[in-house]
C-alpha positions as a Markdown table, in Angstrom:
| # | Residue | x | y | z |
|---|---|---|---|---|
| 1 | Unk | -5.2 | 21.6 | -7.6 |
| 2 | Unk | -2.6 | 23.6 | -5.8 |
| 3 | Unk | -0.9 | 22.6 | -2.2 |
| 4 | Unk | -4.9 | 23.2 | -0.5 |
| 5 | Unk | -5.5 | 21.4 | 3.0 |
| 6 | Unk | -8.4 | 20.6 | 4.7 |
| 7 | Unk | -9.0 | 19.4 | 8.1 |
| 8 | Unk | -12.8 | 17.2 | 8.9 |
| 9 | Unk | -13.7 | 16.7 | 12.6 |
| 10 | Unk | -15.4 | 18.1 | 15.4 |
| 11 | Unk | -16.0 | 21.8 | 15.7 |
| 12 | Unk | -13.9 | 22.4 | 18.5 |
| 13 | Unk | -11.2 | 20.3 | 17.2 |
| 14 | Unk | -10.7 | 21.9 | 14.0 |
| 15 | Unk | -10.8 | 25.5 | 15.2 |
| 16 | Unk | -7.4 | 26.1 | 15.7 |
| 17 | Unk | -6.6 | 24.9 | 11.8 |
| 18 | Unk | -8.9 | 27.4 | 10.8 |
| 19 | Unk | -6.6 | 30.1 | 12.5 |
| 20 | Unk | -3.7 | 28.7 | 10.5 |
| 21 | Unk | -5.7 | 29.0 | 7.2 |
| 22 | Unk | -6.4 | 25.3 | 6.7 |
| 23 | Unk | -10.5 | 24.4 | 5.3 |
| 24 | Unk | -12.3 | 23.4 | 8.0 |
| 25 | Unk | -15.3 | 21.1 | 7.4 |
| 26 | Unk | -17.1 | 20.2 | 10.8 |
| 27 | Unk | -18.5 | 16.6 | 11.2 |
| 28 | Unk | -20.0 | 15.3 | 14.4 |
| 29 | Unk | -20.1 | 11.8 | 13.0 |
| 30 | Unk | -18.8 | 9.1 | 10.6 |
| 31 | Unk | -21.8 | 9.5 | 8.3 |
| 32 | Unk | -21.3 | 13.4 | 8.1 |
| 33 | Unk | -17.7 | 12.8 | 7.6 |
| 34 | Unk | -18.2 | 10.3 | 4.7 |
| 35 | Unk | -20.0 | 13.0 | 2.9 |
| 36 | Unk | -17.8 | 16.0 | 3.7 |
| 37 | Unk | -14.6 | 13.7 | 2.5 |
| 38 | Unk | -16.8 | 12.8 | -0.9 |
| 39 | Unk | -17.5 | 16.2 | -1.5 |
| 40 | Unk | -13.6 | 17.9 | -0.7 |
| 41 | Unk | -11.5 | 14.7 | -2.3 |
| 42 | Unk | -10.8 | 16.3 | -5.6 |
| 43 | Unk | -10.1 | 19.6 | -4.4 |
| 44 | Unk | -7.5 | 19.1 | -1.4 |
| 45 | Unk | -4.0 | 17.4 | -1.4 |
| 46 | Unk | -4.2 | 17.2 | 2.3 |
| 47 | Unk | -7.1 | 16.1 | 4.3 |
| 48 | Unk | -6.4 | 15.6 | 8.1 |
| 49 | Unk | -9.4 | 13.9 | 10.1 |
| 50 | Unk | -9.6 | 13.6 | 13.4 |
| 51 | Unk | -9.0 | 10.0 | 15.0 |
| 52 | Unk | -12.2 | 9.4 | 16.2 |
| 53 | Unk | -13.9 | 9.8 | 12.8 |
| 54 | Unk | -10.9 | 8.4 | 11.1 |
| 55 | Unk | -11.1 | 4.9 | 12.9 |
| 56 | Unk | -14.7 | 4.1 | 11.8 |
| 57 | Unk | -14.2 | 4.9 | 8.1 |
| 58 | Unk | -11.0 | 3.0 | 7.7 |
| 59 | Unk | -12.6 | 0.8 | 4.8 |
| 60 | Unk | -14.0 | 3.9 | 2.9 |
| 61 | Unk | -10.7 | 5.8 | 3.4 |
| 62 | Unk | -9.0 | 2.9 | 1.6 |
| 63 | Unk | -9.8 | 4.0 | -1.7 |
| 64 | Unk | -7.6 | 7.1 | -1.3 |
| 65 | Unk | -4.6 | 4.8 | -1.1 |
| 66 | Unk | -4.7 | 3.9 | -4.6 |
| 67 | Unk | -4.0 | 7.7 | -5.8 |
| 68 | Unk | -1.6 | 10.4 | -5.0 |
| 69 | Unk | -4.2 | 12.9 | -3.7 |
| 70 | Unk | -5.8 | 13.4 | -1.4 |
| 71 | Unk | -3.3 | 12.2 | 1.5 |
| 72 | Unk | -5.5 | 11.6 | 4.4 |
| 73 | Unk | -4.1 | 12.1 | 7.5 |
| 74 | Unk | -5.1 | 11.4 | 11.3 |
| 75 | Unk | -4.7 | 13.5 | 13.9 |
| 76 | Unk | -5.8 | 13.6 | 17.7 |
| 77 | Unk | -9.1 | 15.6 | 18.6 |
| 78 | Unk | -9.8 | 17.8 | 21.5 |
| 79 | Unk | -11.5 | 14.7 | 23.0 |
| 80 | Unk | -8.2 | 12.7 | 23.8 |
| 81 | Unk | -5.8 | 11.0 | 21.9 |
| 82 | Unk | -5.5 | 7.3 | 21.5 |
| 83 | Unk | -3.1 | 5.6 | 20.2 |
| 84 | Unk | -4.3 | 5.0 | 16.7 |
| 85 | Unk | -3.1 | 8.3 | 15.3 |
| 86 | Unk | 0.3 | 7.3 | 16.3 |
| 87 | Unk | -0.1 | 3.4 | 15.2 |
| 88 | Unk | -1.3 | 4.8 | 11.3 |
| 89 | Unk | 1.4 | 7.5 | 11.1 |
| 90 | Unk | 4.3 | 4.6 | 12.4 |
| 91 | Unk | 2.6 | 1.9 | 9.5 |
| 92 | Unk | 2.2 | 4.5 | 7.1 |
| 93 | Unk | 6.1 | 5.6 | 7.4 |
| 94 | Unk | 7.1 | 1.4 | 7.2 |
| 95 | Unk | 5.0 | 1.1 | 4.3 |
| 96 | Unk | 6.5 | 4.4 | 2.5 |
| 97 | Unk | 10.3 | 3.8 | 3.4 |
| 98 | Unk | 10.4 | 0.1 | 4.6 |
| 99 | Unk | 11.9 | 1.1 | 7.9 |
| 100 | Unk | 10.5 | 2.2 | 11.2 |
| 101 | Unk | 12.3 | 5.6 | 11.3 |
| 102 | Unk | 10.0 | 7.5 | 13.8 |
| 103 | Unk | 9.9 | 4.4 | 16.6 |
| 104 | Unk | 13.0 | 2.6 | 16.0 |
| 105 | Unk | 11.1 | -0.2 | 17.2 |
| 106 | Unk | 9.9 | 1.0 | 20.3 |
| 107 | Unk | 6.7 | 1.6 | 21.8 |
């Protein structure tokens, strides 16, 4: 496996990634996203997932924490941003480094 990247999410939200050479996989709901993730997990090192799909798949995505790859990252979608993506990033950085380097305790 080389450093391949993919994105799973709403068709409109992922099109900009396609222009950047990232493999795109449309998924309109969590059932389709789960199906796509099962199929592509072995092939891609980094998988971006739009936040409206990431949150309902939280328990399913925990299985990816046990292996170094793929790394599944949450990103905002075109439907508007919640704070979930930001909270996830902060938590992941604290878990990896033991310190909050992004927000310095502010929120």
